[in-house]
Rosetta silent file (secondary structure, phi, psi, omega in degrees, C-alpha in Angstrom):
SEQUENCE: MNPDSSESTPTAGTVLTFAALAVVCMAIVVGICLRLADQFEPAVGDIADFSARHANEDVLAVNATATTGGHTCVLASEVMVRGGGSFVIIARPRAADGPYLIHWAGSHTSNGAADCGSSADLLVSKPDLLSLAGAAGGFGVRPARSKA
SCORE:     score description
SCORE:     0.000 S_00000001
   1 L     0.000  127.436  176.627   74.084   14.972  -32.160 S_00000001
   2 L  -103.556  129.269  177.620   72.328   16.476  -29.203 S_00000001
   3 L   -68.304  146.021  178.408   68.571   16.497  -29.217 S_00000001
   4 L   -71.792  125.875 -175.427   67.009   19.900  -28.944 S_00000001
   5 H   -66.449  -24.168  179.918   65.590   20.281  -25.413 S_00000001
   6 H   -71.246  -22.163  179.790   62.594   22.282  -26.684 S_00000001
   7 H   -80.013  -25.965 -176.382   61.371   19.237  -28.631 S_00000001
   8 H   -96.938  -12.145 -179.914   61.253   16.918  -25.588 S_00000001
   9 L  -102.355  125.270  179.532   59.668   19.327  -23.073 S_00000001
  10 L   -68.391  147.114  178.768   55.915   19.946  -23.396 S_00000001
  11 L   -82.092  165.513  179.578   54.843   23.536  -23.701 S_00000001
  12 H   -61.764  -35.226  178.081   52.449   25.186  -21.281 S_00000001
  13 H   -64.406  -39.546  178.761   49.779   25.142  -23.981 S_00000001
  14 H   -65.633  -43.096  179.851   50.122   21.385  -24.398 S_00000001
  15 H   -64.477  -43.805  179.499   49.849   20.801  -20.640 S_00000001
  16 H   -65.215  -40.208  177.895   46.776   23.058  -20.358 S_00000001
  17 H   -62.806  -44.485  178.350   45.123   21.357  -23.313 S_00000001
  18 H   -62.673  -44.146  179.817   45.728   17.934  -21.787 S_00000001
  19 H   -62.775  -43.135  179.041   44.399   19.089  -18.387 S_00000001
  20 H   -64.110  -40.923  178.105   41.266   20.586  -19.964 S_00000001
  21 H   -63.550  -39.847  178.164   40.648   17.404  -21.940 S_00000001
  22 H   -64.934  -41.209  178.792   41.016   15.322  -18.753 S_00000001
  23 H   -64.666  -42.554  178.358   38.499   17.540  -16.897 S_00000001
  24 H   -62.454  -43.936  178.899   35.985   17.253  -19.745 S_00000001
  25 H   -62.953  -41.624  178.574   36.351   13.450  -19.804 S_00000001
  26 H   -64.469  -39.363  178.625   35.862   13.252  -16.025 S_00000001
  27 H   -63.453  -39.150  178.156   32.745   15.440  -16.247 S_00000001
  28 H   -65.486  -44.179  179.872   31.278   13.140  -18.905 S_00000001
  29 H   -63.501  -43.543  178.397   31.982   10.030  -16.799 S_00000001
  30 H   -62.140  -42.954  178.118   30.427   11.619  -13.685 S_00000001
  31 H   -60.668  -43.025  178.575   27.341   12.601  -15.700 S_00000001
  32 H   -64.861  -42.366  179.157   26.926    9.071  -17.035 S_00000001
  33 H   -62.814  -40.199  178.543   27.335    7.607  -13.528 S_00000001
  34 H   -65.012  -39.423  176.944   24.665    9.948  -12.143 S_00000001
  35 H   -65.218  -41.541  178.080   22.229    8.936  -14.885 S_00000001
  36 H   -66.006  -40.542  179.066   22.888    5.250  -14.219 S_00000001
  37 H   -62.502  -37.352  179.038   22.462    5.715  -10.465 S_00000001
  38 H   -66.005  -31.634  179.222   19.073    7.350  -11.041 S_00000001
  39 H   -70.280  -24.663 -178.915   17.941    4.311  -13.056 S_00000001
  40 L   -91.611   -2.446  177.139   18.666    2.020  -10.093 S_00000001
  41 L   -71.238  146.626  172.779   16.633    4.096   -7.637 S_00000001
  42 L   -58.084  138.450 -174.885   13.293    2.666   -6.531 S_00000001
  43 L  -118.570  158.229  175.085   10.631    4.107   -8.823 S_00000001
  44 L   -58.184  131.133 -178.845    6.945    4.869   -8.555 S_00000001
  45 L    99.614  -14.112  176.954    5.043    1.695   -9.385 S_00000001
  46 L   -64.759  139.305 -176.515    7.712   -0.716   -8.112 S_00000001
  47 E  -122.206  136.955  170.698    6.117   -3.581   -6.187 S_00000001
  48 E  -114.131  123.390 -174.036    7.540   -5.818   -3.455 S_00000001
  49 E  -102.945  119.153  177.277    5.560   -9.042   -3.063 S_00000001
  50 L  -106.189   45.141 -175.813    5.430  -10.763    0.350 S_00000001
  51 L   -69.260  162.641 -177.247    3.220  -13.586   -0.841 S_00000001
  52 H   -64.684  -15.962  179.657    2.923  -16.839    1.063 S_00000001
  53 H   -64.408  -17.292  176.260    4.992  -18.635   -1.607 S_00000001
  54 H   -83.525   -8.955 -171.364    8.030  -17.223    0.214 S_00000001
  55 L   -60.121  -29.914 -179.389    6.947  -18.881    3.471 S_00000001
  56 L   -90.996    1.365  178.825    9.060  -21.998    2.885 S_00000001
  57 L  -101.932  157.835  174.545   12.140  -19.959    1.968 S_00000001
  58 L   -68.308  132.025 -178.858   14.586  -18.282    4.313 S_00000001
  59 L  -117.876  130.535  175.696   13.495  -14.708    4.866 S_00000001
  60 L   -66.899  123.436 -179.447   15.818  -11.972    6.016 S_00000001
  61 L   -75.967  110.844  179.327   14.360  -10.622    9.250 S_00000001
  62 L  -123.921  131.032  172.792   13.857   -6.904    8.706 S_00000001
  63 E  -118.621  112.750 -178.110   12.005   -4.559   11.027 S_00000001
  64 E  -113.554  144.076  177.969   11.385   -1.174    9.442 S_00000001
  65 E   -93.833  135.622  177.967    9.703    1.823   11.000 S_00000001
  66 E  -130.651  158.750  174.599    6.959    3.586    9.069 S_00000001
  67 E  -122.129  143.680  177.534    4.717    6.530    9.814 S_00000001
  68 E  -149.971  128.771  177.097    1.088    6.908    8.929 S_00000001
  69 L    52.871   34.293  176.674   -1.378    9.548   10.002 S_00000001
  70 L    87.129   -4.057  176.194    0.975   10.896   12.650 S_00000001
  71 E  -120.750  161.940 -176.011    1.727    7.601   14.387 S_00000001
  72 E  -101.712  143.546  175.250    4.529    5.074   13.999 S_00000001
  73 E  -140.381  173.634 -174.603    4.165    1.410   13.112 S_00000001
  74 E  -120.223  136.606  173.146    6.502   -1.469   12.243 S_00000001
  75 E  -104.600  105.623 -178.930    6.939   -3.450    9.041 S_00000001
  76 E  -104.324  114.659 -173.343    8.308   -6.862   10.082 S_00000001
  77 H   -58.098  -39.836 -178.748    9.302   -8.940    7.060 S_00000001
  78 H   -62.609  -40.400  179.122    8.730  -12.300    8.771 S_00000001
  79 H   -69.988  -39.700 -178.394    5.157  -11.363    9.698 S_00000001
  80 H   -66.486  -38.447  178.010    4.483   -9.887    6.257 S_00000001
  81 H   -69.180  -43.478 -178.588    5.693  -13.057    4.496 S_00000001
  82 H   -60.016  -41.427 -178.155    3.727  -15.314    6.826 S_00000001
  83 H   -89.377  -21.933 -177.501    0.483  -13.409    6.205 S_00000001
  84 L    84.949  158.487  179.222    1.128  -12.386    2.609 S_00000001
  85 E   143.150 -175.473  179.258    0.726   -9.036    0.943 S_00000001
  86 E  -158.671  163.050  170.150    2.641   -6.469   -1.030 S_00000001
  87 E  -129.544  151.574  177.905    3.548   -2.818   -1.168 S_00000001
  88 E  -125.495  141.167  177.774    3.773   -0.475   -4.111 S_00000001
  89 E   -77.983  124.068 -179.293    5.714    2.774   -4.251 S_00000001
  90 E   -95.072  -39.349 -178.195    3.265    5.646   -4.691 S_00000001
  91 E  -150.294  143.199  174.830    5.664    8.606   -4.566 S_00000001
  92 L   -90.115  156.346  179.578    9.398    9.257   -4.428 S_00000001
  93 L   -70.998  151.977  175.343   10.839   11.845   -2.054 S_00000001
  94 L   -80.310  -37.668  176.971   11.517   15.367   -3.256 S_00000001
  95 L   -91.504  153.092 -176.407   14.624   15.635   -1.092 S_00000001
  96 L   -59.859  -33.383 -177.210   17.441   13.107   -1.465 S_00000001
  97 L  -105.862   15.358 -178.705   17.037   11.827    2.088 S_00000001
  98 L   -79.133  166.648 -178.746   13.248   12.086    2.294 S_00000001
  99 L   -81.115  154.754  173.638   10.844    9.189    2.844 S_00000001
 100 E   -90.532  145.030  173.848    9.079    7.193    0.136 S_00000001
 101 E   -97.017  121.100  179.546    5.289    6.938    0.175 S_00000001
 102 E  -123.018  158.579  172.972    4.174    3.327   -0.194 S_00000001
 103 E  -115.282  121.162  176.983    0.826    1.569   -0.077 S_00000001
 104 E   -97.605  135.861  173.068    0.709   -1.690    1.883 S_00000001
 105 E  -140.845  125.090 -179.634   -2.055   -4.215    1.240 S_00000001
 106 E   166.352 -148.888 -179.529   -2.092   -7.621    2.857 S_00000001
 107 L   -82.822 -114.439 -179.998   -2.472   -9.256    6.203 S_00000001
 108 L  -106.906  157.447  176.599   -0.528   -7.754    9.116 S_00000001
 109 L   -99.216  -21.627  177.293    2.791   -5.935    9.105 S_00000001
 110 L  -163.761  173.969  179.413    3.771   -6.879   12.640 S_00000001
 111 L   -90.001  146.194  173.492    2.395   -8.379   15.824 S_00000001
 112 H    78.379 -153.209 -174.141    0.557   -6.362   18.439 S_00000001
 113 H   -69.450  -17.204 -179.166    0.067   -2.625   18.653 S_00000001
 114 H   -79.646   -3.319 -178.509    2.929   -1.898   16.228 S_00000001
 115 L   -63.588  136.404  177.957    0.895   -3.351   13.307 S_00000001
 116 L   -83.920  -11.652 -179.623    0.282   -0.910   10.441 S_00000001
 117 L   103.487 -178.154 -177.222   -2.932   -2.723    9.483 S_00000001
 118 L   -90.214  -12.268  177.574   -4.062   -4.616    6.432 S_00000001
 119 E  -155.148  121.600 -176.884   -4.133   -1.560    4.167 S_00000001
 120 E  -159.735  148.258  169.058   -2.215    1.663    4.735 S_00000001
 121 E   -95.116  124.856 -170.430   -0.326    4.479    3.061 S_00000001
 122 E  -129.383  148.078  172.481    3.032    4.673    4.807 S_00000001
 123 E  -101.798  125.918 -175.215    6.142    6.846    4.789 S_00000001
 124 E  -134.374  139.342  177.794    9.330    4.753    4.806 S_00000001
 125 L   -69.252  158.530 -179.665   13.000    5.762    4.590 S_00000001
 126 H   -61.177  -45.288  178.675   15.012    4.634    1.581 S_00000001
 127 H   -60.406  -41.137  178.212   17.274    2.260    3.571 S_00000001
 128 H   -66.258  -40.399  178.870   14.218    0.612    5.169 S_00000001
 129 H   -60.270  -46.470 -179.752   12.452    0.428    1.803 S_00000001
 130 H   -67.094  -36.863  177.286   15.424   -1.298    0.181 S_00000001
 131 H   -64.558  -44.264  178.672   15.808   -3.694    3.127 S_00000001
 132 H   -64.193  -43.165  178.663   12.146   -4.679    2.948 S_00000001
 133 H   -62.590  -39.082  177.326   12.303   -5.162   -0.814 S_00000001
 134 H   -63.005  -39.624  178.269   15.380   -7.336   -0.362 S_00000001
 135 H   -65.264  -28.534  179.244   13.551   -9.465    2.197 S_00000001
 136 L   -86.188   -3.335 -178.608   10.743   -9.922   -0.352 S_00000001
 137 L    96.611   12.552  179.134   13.189  -10.996   -3.055 S_00000001
 138 L   101.877  177.649  177.985   13.436   -7.595   -4.722 S_00000001
 139 L   -82.234  149.563  177.968   11.038   -5.387   -6.615 S_00000001
 140 L   110.019  148.130  176.982    8.764   -6.926   -9.208 S_00000001
 141 L  -105.342  118.165 -178.184    6.179   -9.627   -9.266 S_00000001
 142 L  -101.353  149.906  177.254    7.547  -12.818  -10.744 S_00000001
 143 L   -63.160  151.041  178.657    5.496  -15.737  -12.034 S_00000001
 144 L   -63.903  147.196  179.159    5.150  -18.681   -9.678 S_00000001
 145 L   -73.554  141.186  177.303    7.693  -21.450  -10.116 S_00000001
 146 L   -80.871  149.611 -178.847    6.429  -24.578  -11.825 S_00000001
 147 L   -94.563    9.954 -178.095    6.689  -27.832   -9.883 S_00000001
 148 L   -76.335    0.000    0.000    7.519  -29.857  -12.995 S_00000001
């Protein structure tokens, strides 16, 4: 008995159906990934706390450039931790590569003329924003650790 060759070879309709199904599945996966990626983006209201309680911990040295009122200043994580303070995200960029608007409140952001001041609205790039938040231990204000 010889098997019929038409039974073992897929038809063009079967191949097209499989290809269309694969494209639909890939589109669904890409859509889900884009939604998940948006949830991990820094959001308005996120806070990075540079309180003095971090002073005895190792701090990643980050120097980020910010702009305010037409001039440039520096956000130095070591100085911000030493003096204490925090920033909150006020606005997200409209363009994918645009700067975030944050409000800094605390002591100094850096030494000398590069200091942004004790209170300022600043424009910061996303990579710098994420680096600074990482140096502060991430976004969010956590309760102080108990010494018990």
